[in-house]
C-alpha positions as CSV (number, residue, x, y, z in Angstrom):
1,M,0.0,0.0,0.0
2,T,1.3,3.4,-0.9
3,K,2.1,5.6,2.1
4,L,0.3,8.9,2.2
5,E,2.3,11.9,3.2
6,T,1.6,15.6,3.6
7,D,3.5,18.7,4.5
8,I,4.0,19.8,8.2
9,Y,4.3,23.4,9.3
10,D,5.5,25.1,12.4
11,N,3.3,27.6,14.3
12,Q,4.7,30.4,12.1
13,G,3.5,28.8,8.9
14,N,6.9,27.7,7.7
15,M,7.2,24.3,6.1
16,K,9.2,21.8,8.1
17,G,9.1,18.7,6.1
18,K,6.8,15.7,5.6
19,I,4.6,13.6,7.9
20,E,3.1,10.2,7.2
21,L,-0.7,10.0,7.4
22,P,-2.6,7.2,9.1
23,V,-4.3,4.4,7.2
24,V,-7.7,6.0,7.9
25,F,-6.9,8.7,5.3
26,S,-6.8,6.1,2.5
27,T,-10.4,5.0,3.2
28,T,-12.6,4.9,0.1
29,P,-15.2,7.5,0.8
30,R,-18.8,6.3,0.9
31,E,-20.8,9.5,0.6
32,D,-24.1,7.6,0.6
33,I,-23.4,6.1,4.0
34,L,-22.1,9.5,5.2
35,G,-25.3,11.2,4.3
36,K,-27.4,8.4,6.0
37,A,-25.3,8.6,9.2
38,F,-25.6,12.4,9.3
39,R,-29.3,12.2,9.0
40,A,-29.6,9.7,11.8
41,V,-27.4,11.7,14.1
42,T,-29.3,15.0,13.3
43,L,-32.7,13.5,13.7
44,T,-31.7,11.9,17.0
45,L,-30.7,15.3,18.5
46,R,-34.2,16.7,18.1
47,H,-36.0,17.8,21.3
48,P,-39.4,16.3,21.9
49,Y,-42.2,18.8,22.0
50,G,-46.0,18.7,22.0
51,S,-49.1,19.6,24.0
52,S,-50.3,17.7,27.0
53,P,-51.7,14.2,26.2
54,E,-54.8,15.3,28.2
55,A,-55.3,18.7,26.5
56,G,-58.9,19.1,25.5
57,M,-60.0,15.9,27.2
58,R,-60.5,17.3,30.7
59,R,-64.3,17.9,30.3
60,V,-67.0,15.3,30.8
61,G,-69.3,14.9,27.7
62,H,-72.7,13.3,27.7
63,N,-74.5,11.8,24.7
64,S,-78.3,12.0,24.9
65,G,-78.7,9.3,22.2
66,A,-80.9,9.0,19.2
67,N,-84.4,10.4,18.6
68,H,-83.8,13.7,20.3
69,G,-83.5,15.9,17.1
70,I,-79.8,16.7,17.9
71,S,-76.5,15.2,16.7
72,R,-75.1,12.6,18.9
73,L,-72.0,14.4,20.1
74,P,-70.5,14.6,23.6
75,R,-71.9,17.7,25.2
76,V,-71.6,19.5,28.6
77,A,-74.4,18.4,30.9
78,G,-77.3,20.8,30.7
79,S,-75.9,22.6,27.7
80,S,-75.6,22.2,23.9
81,R,-71.8,22.9,23.9
82,G,-69.8,20.1,22.4
83,V,-66.5,18.9,24.1
84,T,-63.5,16.6,23.7
85,L,-63.8,16.3,19.9
86,A,-61.2,17.9,17.6
87,S,-64.1,19.8,15.8
88,M,-65.2,21.5,19.0
89,V,-64.0,24.8,20.5
90,G,-61.7,23.8,23.4
91,G,-61.6,20.2,22.3
92,R,-58.5,18.1,21.7
93,S,-56.1,18.7,18.8
94,A,-56.5,16.2,15.9
95,H,-53.0,15.6,14.8
96,S,-50.7,17.8,17.0
97,P,-47.1,16.9,17.8
98,R,-46.8,14.4,20.6
99,S,-44.1,14.7,23.2
100,N,-43.9,10.9,23.7
101,K,-42.9,10.3,20.1
102,I,-39.7,8.3,19.8
103,L,-37.3,10.5,17.9
104,Y,-34.2,8.3,18.0
105,K,-33.1,7.0,14.6
106,K,-31.0,3.8,14.5
107,I,-28.0,3.2,12.4
108,N,-25.6,0.2,12.3
109,D,-22.3,0.6,14.2
110,K,-20.4,-0.5,11.1
111,E,-22.1,2.1,9.0
112,R,-21.4,4.8,11.6
113,K,-17.7,3.8,11.6
114,I,-17.6,3.8,7.8
115,A,-19.2,7.3,7.7
116,R,-16.7,8.7,10.2
117,F,-13.7,7.2,8.4
118,S,-15.1,8.5,5.1
119,A,-15.5,12.0,6.5
120,I,-11.9,12.0,7.8
121,A,-10.5,10.7,4.5
122,M,-12.4,13.4,2.5
123,T,-10.5,16.1,4.5
124,A,-7.4,15.0,2.5
125,D,-9.2,15.2,-0.9
126,K,-8.7,18.6,-2.6
127,S,-11.6,18.2,-5.0
128,A,-14.0,17.3,-2.2
129,V,-12.8,20.2,0.0
130,R,-13.1,22.7,-2.9
131,K,-16.5,21.3,-3.8
132,R,-17.7,22.3,-0.4
133,G,-16.7,25.9,-1.2
134,H,-13.6,26.2,0.9
135,K,-10.9,28.6,-0.3
136,F,-7.2,27.8,-0.1
137,D,-4.0,28.0,-2.2
138,D,-3.5,25.4,-4.9
139,E,0.0,24.7,-3.8
140,I,-0.7,23.4,-0.4
141,H,-1.2,19.7,0.4
142,L,-4.3,18.5,2.3
143,P,-4.8,17.9,5.1
144,V,-2.9,20.7,6.7
145,V,-0.7,19.5,9.6
146,I,1.0,21.8,12.1
147,E,3.5,20.9,14.8
148,D,2.3,20.6,18.4
149,T,3.7,24.1,19.1
150,L,0.3,25.3,17.6
151,N,-0.8,25.3,21.3
152,E,1.5,28.2,21.9
153,V,-0.6,30.5,19.7
154,K,-2.5,32.7,22.1
155,K,-3.4,35.8,20.1
156,V,-5.9,36.1,17.2
157,K,-3.4,38.2,15.2
158,D,-0.9,35.4,15.5
159,A,-3.5,32.9,14.3
160,I,-4.3,35.1,11.4
161,T,-0.7,35.4,10.4
162,L,-0.3,31.6,10.7
163,F,-3.3,30.9,8.3
164,E,-2.0,33.6,5.9
165,N,1.4,32.0,5.7
166,I,0.0,28.6,5.1
167,G,-2.5,29.9,2.5
168,I,-5.9,29.1,4.1
169,Y,-6.9,32.5,5.6
170,D,-9.1,33.3,2.5
171,D,-11.5,30.7,3.8
172,V,-12.0,32.6,7.1
173,L,-12.7,35.7,5.1
174,R,-15.3,33.8,3.1
175,A,-17.1,32.8,6.3
176,K,-16.9,36.3,7.6
177,E,-18.4,37.8,4.5
178,G,-21.0,35.1,4.3
179,K,-22.7,36.0,7.6
180,K,-26.4,36.7,6.8
181,V,-29.6,37.4,8.6
182,R,-31.7,34.2,8.8
183,A,-35.0,34.2,6.9
184,G,-38.1,33.3,8.9
185,R,-39.0,33.2,12.6
186,G,-35.7,31.9,13.7
187,K,-34.3,35.4,13.9
188,M,-36.7,36.1,16.7
189,R,-35.6,32.9,18.6
190,G,-32.0,33.4,19.4
191,R,-30.6,32.3,16.0
192,R,-30.7,35.6,14.1
193,Y,-27.6,35.0,11.9
194,K,-26.4,32.2,9.7
195,Q,-22.7,31.8,9.1
196,P,-20.8,29.4,6.8
197,R,-18.5,26.9,8.4
198,S,-14.8,27.5,7.9
199,I,-11.7,25.7,9.2
200,L,-11.9,23.0,11.8
201,V,-8.8,22.9,14.0
202,V,-8.1,19.5,15.6
203,G,-5.8,19.1,18.5
204,T,-5.4,17.0,21.6
205,S,-6.8,19.8,23.9
206,S,-9.6,22.2,23.0
207,N,-8.7,24.6,25.8
208,D,-5.2,25.1,24.2
209,L,-6.8,26.0,20.9
210,R,-9.6,28.3,22.1
211,V,-8.0,31.4,20.5
212,F,-9.1,30.0,17.1
213,K,-12.8,30.0,18.3
214,S,-12.7,33.8,18.0
215,M,-12.3,33.6,14.2
216,P,-15.4,33.6,12.0
217,G,-16.7,30.1,11.2
218,V,-13.7,28.4,12.8
219,E,-14.3,25.5,15.2
220,V,-12.1,23.4,17.5
221,A,-12.2,19.7,18.2
222,T,-10.1,16.8,19.5
223,P,-9.7,13.3,17.9
224,D,-12.1,11.8,20.4
225,S,-14.8,14.5,19.7
226,L,-14.5,14.3,15.9
227,S,-18.1,13.8,14.9
228,I,-19.8,13.6,11.5
229,R,-21.5,16.9,12.2
230,K,-18.1,18.6,12.6
231,L,-16.3,16.8,9.8
232,A,-19.2,16.9,7.3
233,P,-21.6,19.8,8.1
234,G,-24.9,19.2,6.3
235,G,-23.9,15.6,5.5
236,V,-21.4,16.8,2.9
237,G,-17.8,15.7,3.4
238,G,-14.7,17.6,2.6
239,R,-14.3,20.2,5.3
240,L,-11.0,22.1,5.4
241,V,-9.3,20.8,8.6
242,V,-6.1,21.7,10.3
243,Y,-4.6,18.9,12.4
244,T,-1.8,19.0,15.0
245,A,0.9,16.3,14.7
246,A,-0.3,14.7,18.0
247,A,-3.8,14.6,16.7
248,I,-2.6,12.8,13.5
249,K,-0.8,10.3,15.7
250,K,-3.9,9.7,17.8
251,L,-6.1,9.2,14.7
252,G,-3.7,6.4,13.7
253,E,-4.3,4.7,17.0
254,V,-8.1,4.8,17.0
255,S,-8.3,3.7,13.3
């Protein structure tokens, strides 16, 4: 099997040589299984909601029977007001959401594993990353790997300089300029803006990389927390990812 290699940079953005990639990056991507797994994970994260199961059913209705010249509907005693039925004012809802509905969507463990490995492998595919809309210099090799001294970057201006030297800062600008006001009611419910996803920085400690969270669209993760939702937002693989050398080594252990 041909060994996969990519360039490794220091925390100033200077190329330091080559680093061998784990076998997981040679996985043949299965985009169909990736989309299926993403849908299962996303649907499972929904919050149950609905009215009370007894809503509209707390009244006692009487039926006077046939041959009284009135429709046989449950009515309040001593009155003609109908109750409990969906067609009645104050009655139950006919087809409302139910809070006891099971929202969990199952997926095979093997399919989930294939989906995760596919998402990781697609981060090294230039065509897949560019197809997602990410911007980066044509000369760089993916995935981008930086030495563990990346943890020493503590200021946003240093992080910007690092990304500029590597040739991936244009993607951060793309996310910054793509911030839009959400259409619909969501902008009244705490999610007013929509912003494109930009670079994902993967290291062994999220706390050491928190400076990158201040950049538009940039997210931080660890090898253990690498999920399909982070690697393939929207179920589409090929996110632009920056790994540390230690993270690459750990990916080789878990795969």
